[in-house]
Structure formats: structure tokens, C-alpha cells
Residue, then its C-alpha position, 0 to 999 in steps of 0.5 A: m461228772m463235771e466240776k461245779h463251775g466247769i463246762q456245760d454237761h448233762s446230768t446222768f440221771t435226768g439228761k438235762e443240761r447244766d448251766s455252765e456258770t451255776g452248775y444247776g440243771y435247767f428244766g424250762a420252768r425251774y432249776m435243780d441242784h443236782e447234788l440234792m437231786t430230788m429238790w428244786l431251787s424254786v417253788d413249783p409253778m403248779a404248787d396250788k394244785y398239789p397242796s400235800i406235796s412239797p413245792y420243792a419236791y422232784c417228781a413228787w418224791n418218786p424219781v424212780k417211777l416218775v419223770d418231770p421234763d420241765g418242773r411242772e406237773i404229773n400226768p399218769v398214763y397206764s397200760k390196759e394191763g395196769d402198768f405205769l407207762g409215764n407222764t405226758k408233758e402238760g397239764f394234769t387233768g386228774h384223769p388217768l389215761i389208759m393205752n394199749r401197749r402197741d398203740y403206745e409204742v407206735m405213738l412214740e415211733i411216729n412222733g420220734a419220741d424217746c418217752i411219753s413225757e415228750l408228748s401231750e395228753k392230746d397225743v395220747k388220746d389221738n393215738g387210742g388213749i382213753t380215760f380210766d372211766d371210759a376204759e372201765k365202762n367199755g370193758a377194756l380194764s380187767g379188775i386186776a388192772q384196775e386194782k394195779i392202777v388204784k394201788d399205784i395212785i395211792s402209793q404215790y400220795s403224800d400228806p406229811k401231817l397225816s403221816q406225822d399225826y396218824g402214821f399214814n403210810a401210802t405204800a402200806l395202804a396201797n397193799i391192802i386195797k382190793y378190787d371187789t370182784d362181784g360187788s358184794r363188798v361195796g354194793t352200789t357204791n365205789f369204796a368200802t372198808v372191811s375191818s376187824k378190831s379183833g386182830k384176827f384179820p387185817t383191814m381191807f379196803y375194797f373198791r369197784h368202779n360203778n360209773n354212777a356217781y362221779e369220775f375216777t380221777v386221781e384226786n377223787i380216788t385218793s380222797s375216798l380211800v385216804y380221807h374217807e375210808w382210811f382216816g374216817h372209818e379206820v383211824m377215827g372209827y367214824g361210821s362203825p357198824n353201830q354208827m351208820a345211822t344219822a347223827s340224830r340217832g347217834g351215827t357218825h358216818y357224816a364225819c367221814y364225808l366231812s373228813v373228805m371235804t376238809s382235806p387238802l385235796w377237796s378243791r381239786t376233786t371234780p364237781d360231781y364228786q363234791k356234789f356227791n359228798k355234800a349230798m351224803f353229808n347232808i343225809f347222814f348229818k340229819 
């Protein structure tokens, strides 16, 4: 380990070179104080895309699982088995990318890369990577793999206000997400809450990708599960079995859609997702 103002050295954790004068690590877009390890010294240049995460957080507070090669963004890539492989080096599109493990290994080899963070989203797609939506549509993702991916996406989400005011715990929520094998829970929709206030059974959040209304991006998935299902249905009790009617008949389901539309993720969801939520809000708000 180098002295604070000694010669240039590399962090044993990130592998990035330290500046000889300041002792800080230089990542290209930002400097990091290695003594703090998980904190940048300046605001994330992409901070407006991640309003729920501190602009000073390294790897979205998850340095064990995530890498951040230049201090900018996060772009998740998963295997067809649903295992997290890493992040590409550039802009986060919102679409989780899926790769065959063999294609992943060949891609690294032919590009002379040690890890996927050295490559781009285009590199992934040029070497067989496809979006979550396309992988599900062509049968490349099993229900088990889809469940692992959705659980992983949710487990990484952070909303300090939800945590402080309502006890939101991303890991706890991820643990009770289940893939709806036969579609009996969610029907023609994508997500559903199954809750028992009697305490005899734990609350479960089911999902099944139907490719019929909107894309399964990180933001869309998180918005539906965190703000509609967990916060809206479970925490606030909106749209309980006797309140699924329209507002004019005493129903409150519209408030679940309103929770999504007023969340910090709303501006980053896709146009199709926004169109879907607005349409459903209008239906239930009558």
C-alpha cells in the first residue's frame, strides 16, 4: 500500500492508478478517495439518470457485484442462466442484455479484454447478446433465469426516502419475487401482488413477461414492482380486492399507477411504459 503522497501506485481493489500528488484514483470521468473506497469526490456526470442513487456512490453502493471503469454508468449483462456477468463500458439503455456464456468468453478473447467492462453494448450485441425482451420472446430464457434476473435488478435498487419512511428493503423484496409459471397469477398482465393480511402466508410478488404492453427494462421492472406492487398495493393498501373498481365506485387502484407516475424513476421509463400507465390510470380514475 502506498503512502498518501508517495509515488504512483494502483489500488488493489479497483486496479486504477493513483495520482502521485493527491493520492486519489483517476477513473477518467471522476476521482475517487481510496480511503473512502465507495465514494467519488465529485458528482456523477450521469446523476440525472439515477435520481434514487447518491451521485457520489461508487457502483451504486454495490462494489462487490458491480464495476465502474470510468465513473459514469451501469449497464447490466446476464447469462442465459440468469447469472450477472458484468457491465458494458458505456451508456445505460435500460435494457438488460443476455449472452450465452460461450459467446461471452469468445468475445473477451477476441477483443483481448479481461472483463466485459472494457467492451461496449455494441460489442455485446455483435457477439450474440440480445435484450431481455427478445430473449424471452424467442424462448432463450427459462422462467428460473428470468426470476434470477428480475431479483437481481430489484436487489440493486435504492430509494432512501422509501427506506426511511416506509422501511423499503430491496433485498427483502427481491427474495419474495416469483416467476408465474403458468400465468395463473398475473393473467395477461406482467405483475401481480398476492397478499395475506392474516399473517398465515407471506406476501408474494409474481411476474410473467407477456411482451404485450411495454419493454422489460431495468426502470420499467423496478417501477412496477417497487412503486406499483410493493408501495401501492402492499404498503398503502391501494386496490385491495374490494377496491379494484373505478374511483367513482370507491376503488383506489388508480393510486398504484399514480405512485409509479410520481416516482423518481418515471422520467427514465420507456414511452410505451408511460403510455400504458397513463391509460390504466385514466381507466381506474373514472
